[in-house]
C-alpha positions as CSV (number, residue, x, y, z in Angstrom):
1,M,0.0,0.0,0.0
2,D,1.1,3.5,-0.6
3,E,2.5,5.0,2.6
4,E,1.5,8.5,1.5
5,V,-2.1,7.4,1.4
6,T,-2.2,5.5,4.6
7,A,-0.2,7.9,6.8
8,Y,-2.1,9.5,9.6
9,E,-0.8,12.9,10.7
10,E,-1.8,15.5,13.3
11,S,-3.1,17.6,10.5
12,Y,-6.0,15.1,10.0
13,I,-7.3,15.8,13.5
14,Q,-10.1,18.3,13.6
15,V,-10.7,19.9,17.0
16,L,-14.1,21.5,17.4
17,Y,-15.0,23.7,20.4
18,A,-18.4,24.3,22.0
19,A,-20.8,25.8,19.3
20,A,-18.9,24.4,16.4
21,A,-19.0,20.9,17.9
22,F,-22.7,21.1,18.6
23,R,-23.5,22.3,15.1
24,K,-21.3,19.6,13.5
25,R,-23.1,16.7,15.1
26,P,-26.2,18.0,16.9
27,G,-27.7,14.5,17.3
28,M,-24.9,13.5,19.7
29,Y,-26.1,16.1,22.2
30,I,-29.9,16.4,21.7
31,G,-30.8,13.1,20.3
32,S,-32.1,14.1,16.8
33,T,-32.7,17.1,14.6
34,G,-36.5,16.3,14.4
35,P,-39.2,17.1,16.9
36,R,-37.5,15.1,19.7
37,G,-34.4,17.3,19.4
38,L,-36.5,20.5,19.4
39,H,-38.2,19.4,22.6
40,A,-34.8,18.7,24.1
41,L,-33.9,22.4,23.5
42,V,-36.8,23.5,25.5
43,Y,-35.9,21.3,28.5
44,E,-32.2,22.3,28.3
45,V,-33.3,26.0,28.8
46,A,-36.1,25.2,31.3
47,D,-33.8,23.1,33.5
48,R,-32.4,26.1,35.5
49,A,-35.8,27.8,35.8
50,V,-37.6,24.7,37.1
51,N,-34.9,24.0,39.6
52,E,-34.9,27.6,40.8
53,A,-38.6,27.1,41.4
54,L,-38.1,23.8,43.3
55,G,-35.4,25.5,45.4
56,G,-37.8,28.3,46.4
57,R,-35.9,31.0,44.5
58,A,-38.7,31.4,41.9
59,T,-42.5,31.1,42.3
60,S,-43.4,30.2,38.7
61,V,-42.0,29.2,35.3
62,D,-43.7,30.2,32.0
63,I,-42.9,28.5,28.7
64,A,-44.4,29.6,25.4
65,L,-44.1,28.7,21.7
66,T,-44.2,32.2,20.1
67,A,-45.9,33.3,16.9
68,D,-42.6,34.0,15.2
69,G,-41.2,30.5,15.6
70,G,-39.4,31.0,18.9
71,V,-39.6,29.6,22.4
72,R,-39.7,31.8,25.5
73,V,-38.8,30.5,28.9
74,A,-39.4,32.9,31.8
75,D,-38.9,32.7,35.6
76,D,-39.0,35.2,38.4
77,A,-35.8,34.1,40.2
78,A,-33.0,36.7,40.8
79,G,-31.2,36.9,37.4
80,D,-27.5,37.0,36.6
81,A,-26.7,40.7,36.8
82,D,-23.0,39.9,36.0
83,G,-22.7,40.0,32.2
84,L,-19.7,37.7,32.2
85,E,-21.6,35.1,34.3
86,L,-24.6,35.2,32.0
87,E,-22.6,35.0,28.8
88,A,-20.6,32.1,30.2
89,R,-23.7,30.2,31.1
90,L,-25.1,30.7,27.6
91,T,-22.0,30.0,25.5
92,R,-19.8,27.6,27.5
93,T,-20.1,24.2,28.9
94,G,-18.4,22.4,31.7
95,P,-18.8,18.8,33.0
96,G,-22.3,17.4,32.7
97,T,-24.6,18.2,35.5
98,G,-25.8,14.6,35.9
99,F,-28.2,13.8,38.7
100,R,-27.6,16.0,41.7
101,G,-29.6,14.2,44.3
102,R,-33.3,14.0,45.3
103,D,-33.9,17.7,45.3
104,R,-33.0,18.3,41.7
105,V,-35.1,17.6,38.6
106,P,-32.8,16.7,35.7
107,L,-34.6,18.2,32.7
108,S,-31.3,18.4,30.8
109,S,-30.5,15.1,29.2
110,S,-27.0,16.2,28.1
111,G,-26.1,18.2,31.2
112,L,-24.8,20.9,28.7
113,G,-27.6,23.4,29.4
114,P,-28.5,26.5,27.3
115,A,-25.1,26.6,25.6
116,V,-26.1,23.8,23.3
117,V,-29.4,25.5,22.6
118,N,-27.7,28.8,21.8
119,A,-25.4,27.0,19.4
120,L,-28.3,25.4,17.5
121,S,-30.4,28.6,17.4
122,R,-30.1,31.2,14.7
123,R,-30.9,33.7,17.4
124,M,-31.2,33.8,21.2
125,T,-32.0,36.8,23.5
126,A,-31.6,37.1,27.2
127,E,-33.5,39.6,29.4
128,V,-32.6,39.9,33.0
129,R,-34.5,42.0,35.6
130,H,-32.4,42.8,38.7
131,D,-32.8,45.4,41.3
132,G,-35.1,47.5,39.2
133,A,-33.0,47.4,36.1
134,L,-33.6,45.6,32.8
135,W,-30.6,44.1,31.1
136,Q,-30.5,42.6,27.6
137,Q,-28.1,40.6,25.4
138,E,-28.4,39.0,22.0
139,Y,-26.6,35.9,20.5
140,A,-26.4,34.2,17.1
141,R,-25.5,30.6,16.6
142,G,-23.8,30.3,19.9
143,A,-21.9,33.6,20.0
144,A,-22.7,36.9,21.7
145,V,-23.4,39.7,19.2
146,T,-24.0,42.4,21.8
147,P,-22.8,43.0,25.3
148,L,-25.1,42.7,28.3
149,T,-26.6,46.2,28.2
150,E,-28.9,48.1,30.6
151,S,-31.9,49.0,28.6
152,G,-34.4,50.4,31.0
153,T,-36.2,49.6,34.2
154,G,-37.8,46.3,35.2
155,A,-40.1,45.5,38.1
156,G,-39.0,42.6,40.3
157,N,-36.4,40.0,39.4
158,G,-36.4,37.4,36.7
159,T,-34.9,36.0,33.5
160,V,-36.4,35.5,30.1
161,I,-34.5,33.4,27.5
162,T,-36.0,33.3,24.0
163,F,-34.5,31.3,21.2
164,W,-35.3,30.5,17.6
165,P,-34.0,27.1,16.4
166,D,-31.8,27.2,13.3
167,A,-33.5,25.9,10.1
168,E,-30.1,24.9,8.9
169,I,-30.1,22.3,11.7
170,F,-33.7,21.4,12.1
171,G,-35.1,21.9,8.6
172,A,-38.9,22.0,8.6
173,A,-39.3,20.1,11.9
174,E,-41.9,21.6,14.3
175,F,-42.6,21.5,18.0
176,S,-45.4,19.3,19.2
177,A,-47.4,21.4,21.7
178,E,-49.2,18.3,22.9
179,A,-45.9,16.4,23.6
180,L,-44.4,19.4,25.5
181,E,-47.6,20.0,27.5
182,D,-47.7,16.3,28.5
183,G,-44.1,16.3,29.6
184,L,-44.5,19.5,31.7
185,R,-47.8,18.2,33.2
186,E,-46.0,15.0,34.3
187,L,-43.3,17.1,35.9
188,A,-45.8,19.1,37.8
189,F,-47.6,16.0,39.1
190,L,-44.4,14.6,40.4
191,N,-43.3,17.9,42.1
192,R,-46.3,19.4,43.8
193,G,-44.5,22.6,44.6
194,L,-44.1,23.5,40.9
195,D,-46.2,26.1,39.2
196,L,-45.8,25.9,35.5
197,S,-47.6,27.5,32.6
198,F,-47.4,26.5,29.0
199,A,-48.8,28.4,26.0
200,D,-48.9,27.7,22.3
201,L,-49.1,31.1,20.5
202,R,-47.9,30.0,17.1
203,R,-51.3,30.5,15.5
204,P,-53.0,33.6,17.1
205,A,-56.5,32.5,16.1
206,E,-55.9,29.1,17.9
207,A,-53.7,30.3,20.8
208,R,-54.1,28.4,24.0
209,S,-52.5,28.3,27.4
210,V,-52.7,26.0,30.4
211,R,-51.5,26.3,34.0
212,L,-49.9,23.1,35.4
213,R,-50.0,23.1,39.2
214,F,-51.2,20.1,41.2
215,P,-51.2,20.4,45.0
216,G,-52.4,16.8,45.3
217,G,-49.2,15.5,43.5
218,T,-49.4,11.8,42.7
219,R,-53.1,11.6,43.9
220,D,-54.0,14.2,41.2
221,Y,-52.0,12.1,38.8
222,L,-54.2,9.1,39.5
223,D,-57.3,11.2,38.6
224,F,-55.7,12.3,35.4
225,L,-54.7,8.7,34.4
226,E,-58.2,7.5,35.0
227,G,-59.9,10.5,33.3
228,H,-63.6,10.4,33.7
229,E,-63.9,6.6,33.4
230,A,-64.1,5.8,37.1
231,A,-65.8,7.2,40.1
232,H,-64.0,6.7,43.4
233,G,-64.5,7.7,47.0
234,A,-62.1,9.7,49.2
235,D,-60.9,6.6,50.9
236,D,-60.2,4.5,47.8
237,T,-56.6,5.8,47.3
238,I,-53.7,4.1,49.1
239,A,-50.9,6.7,49.5
240,V,-47.3,6.1,50.7
241,E,-45.2,9.1,51.3
242,Q,-42.1,8.5,53.5
243,E,-38.4,8.7,53.7
244,D,-36.3,5.7,54.2
245,S,-32.6,6.1,55.2
246,R,-31.8,2.6,53.8
247,M,-32.3,3.8,50.3
248,A,-31.1,7.4,51.0
249,G,-34.3,8.8,49.6
250,V,-38.0,9.3,49.7
251,M,-40.9,7.4,48.1
252,D,-44.2,8.9,46.9
253,V,-46.6,6.1,45.9
254,A,-50.3,6.4,45.2
255,F,-52.6,3.7,43.8
256,R,-56.1,2.4,43.8
257,W,-58.4,-0.1,42.0
258,C,-61.3,1.0,39.9
259,D,-63.7,-0.5,37.4
260,C,-61.5,0.4,34.4
261,P,-60.1,-2.5,32.4
262,G,-56.4,-3.2,32.4
263,E,-53.6,-1.5,34.3
264,R,-52.3,2.0,34.3
265,L,-48.9,2.2,36.1
266,R,-46.4,5.0,35.8
267,S,-43.0,4.9,37.5
268,Y,-40.3,7.4,38.0
269,A,-36.9,7.9,39.7
270,N,-35.9,11.4,40.4
271,S,-38.7,12.6,38.2
272,Q,-37.4,10.6,35.2
273,A,-39.7,8.0,33.6
274,T,-38.3,4.6,34.5
275,P,-40.7,1.9,33.3
276,Q,-38.6,-0.8,34.9
277,G,-36.4,-1.2,37.9
278,T,-36.2,-1.9,41.6
279,H,-38.9,0.6,42.6
280,V,-41.4,-1.2,40.3
281,A,-40.4,-4.6,41.5
282,G,-40.8,-3.5,45.1
283,F,-44.2,-2.0,44.4
284,R,-45.5,-5.2,42.8
285,S,-44.0,-7.4,45.5
286,G,-45.6,-5.3,48.3
287,V,-49.0,-5.3,46.7
288,T,-48.8,-9.0,46.0
289,A,-47.8,-9.9,49.6
290,A,-50.5,-7.7,51.1
291,V,-53.3,-9.1,48.8
292,N,-52.3,-12.7,49.3
293,A,-52.0,-12.3,53.1
294,Y,-55.4,-10.7,53.3
295,A,-57.1,-13.2,50.9
296,R,-55.9,-16.1,53.0
297,E,-56.8,-14.4,56.3
298,R,-60.4,-13.8,55.2
299,G,-60.8,-17.1,53.3
300,L,-61.0,-15.4,49.9
301,L,-58.3,-17.7,48.5
302,A,-58.7,-21.4,48.8
303,P,-56.2,-23.1,51.2
304,A,-54.8,-25.2,48.4
305,A,-54.7,-22.4,45.9
306,P,-51.3,-21.0,45.0
307,D,-50.5,-17.4,45.8
308,V,-51.5,-14.8,43.2
309,P,-48.3,-13.9,41.3
310,P,-47.1,-10.3,41.0
311,D,-47.9,-10.1,37.3
312,R,-51.7,-10.7,38.0
313,I,-52.3,-7.8,40.4
314,G,-52.8,-5.1,37.7
315,E,-56.4,-5.7,36.7
316,G,-58.2,-2.4,37.4
317,L,-55.1,-0.9,39.1
318,T,-54.0,2.7,38.6
319,A,-50.7,3.5,40.2
320,V,-47.9,6.1,40.3
321,V,-44.6,5.0,41.8
322,S,-42.1,7.7,42.4
323,V,-38.8,7.6,44.3
324,K,-36.3,10.4,44.7
325,L,-32.8,9.3,45.7
326,D,-29.6,11.0,46.6
327,Q,-27.6,8.6,44.4
328,P,-29.8,7.1,41.8
329,E,-28.2,4.3,39.7
330,F,-29.7,4.0,36.2
331,L,-29.2,1.0,33.9
332,G,-28.9,1.4,30.2
333,A,-27.9,4.4,28.0
334,I,-31.3,6.1,28.2
335,H,-31.8,5.6,31.9
336,E,-35.1,3.7,31.6
337,Q,-34.4,1.3,34.5
338,L,-33.5,2.0,38.1
339,G,-30.9,-0.3,39.6
340,N,-30.5,0.6,43.3
341,S,-31.0,-2.8,44.9
342,E,-31.9,-1.4,48.3
343,V,-35.0,0.4,46.9
344,S,-36.9,-2.8,46.2
345,A,-37.0,-3.9,49.9
346,C,-37.9,-0.5,51.1
347,V,-40.8,0.0,48.7
348,T,-42.0,-3.6,49.3
349,Q,-42.2,-3.1,53.0
350,A,-43.9,0.3,52.9
351,V,-46.5,-0.7,50.3
352,E,-47.3,-4.0,52.1
353,E,-47.9,-2.2,55.4
354,H,-50.0,0.6,54.0
355,L,-52.1,-1.7,51.7
356,G,-52.6,-4.2,54.5
357,L,-54.0,-1.5,56.8
358,W,-56.3,-0.3,54.0
359,L,-57.6,-3.7,53.2
360,R,-58.5,-4.3,56.9
361,A,-60.1,-0.9,57.2
362,H,-62.3,-1.3,54.1
363,P,-63.5,-5.0,54.1
364,E,-66.2,-4.6,51.4
365,R,-64.0,-2.7,49.0
366,A,-61.1,-5.1,49.8
367,A,-63.2,-8.2,49.1
368,A,-64.1,-6.7,45.7
369,V,-60.5,-6.0,44.9
370,V,-59.3,-9.4,45.9
371,R,-62.0,-11.2,44.0
372,R,-61.2,-9.2,40.8
373,I,-57.5,-10.0,41.2
374,T,-58.0,-13.7,41.9
375,A,-60.5,-14.0,39.1
376,A,-58.0,-12.5,36.7
377,S,-55.4,-15.0,37.8
């Protein structure tokens, strides 16, 4: 072979920094250049605002799809009055933020924050209200084109980031208002202190907005999952909200049986959807143990009959299983499975105890539930 052709020299290495790297291979950082990638941009910008609200430094977060094709994310937390600090946050990246314990909601999938959004936007503007002054700065494709400039007065504190995705990157892809609203609603259910609003203003004649705030948390989530299909009483819901030092975290579990067919189970770890994992296994084990114990105690299961297995408890069940851990361990590249082994025993014990008490306190309802489960098995 010709050495001249096969030689590999330093000149062949192309080093790309920040914005250039993001624009060269955007899919590496936001997943795709279609709707999924567009939605990732929203969450990368909203990450800081939502966590400011959860930390008590902001009271609300407003997200809007604007009529001119942009996205506006606003909060009322104290803004970055330091121009260098703001510009650094919007143009530079450090190590990925990862999962910083139970008190943080990781909206950012890459941990790169708004810098990646800035790089993939043809334009971004930042407005900061701080101590009665309004400051503004503008960016284009990841670079500042104006300094942070005081442009007037502004009541209160807050930050507004608006960005317009670059058509050179995303082509004709469009945001799905329904998908964004669903994701933000889910977040509000799992974090009852959040007050979010979402608006779709792209078509003025069809503009709509919704406030997403659920003081009942996972209990409200159950109502949403069931819709108007099932009527239930105030005592029909079994709720488990407690901390367990063995798993270094908290669990928030709510479930009930209704006359709806099938099973509706949603599970989360640190507010991230995790359809599989030790929290789900623990929940199913706890429900199974409590139902079998009660059924045998009351003679609802024949002495010679085998125990009802965990995979048969779901008929008519609606459940939300949420855990928040200081050190969550996720399995797989997209974090769809929780791996913390100690979580299973903790959730099993708590669910078994709470459900056992509920079954004994509501014998008529309990008998109906057990009959339905044993019939399904």
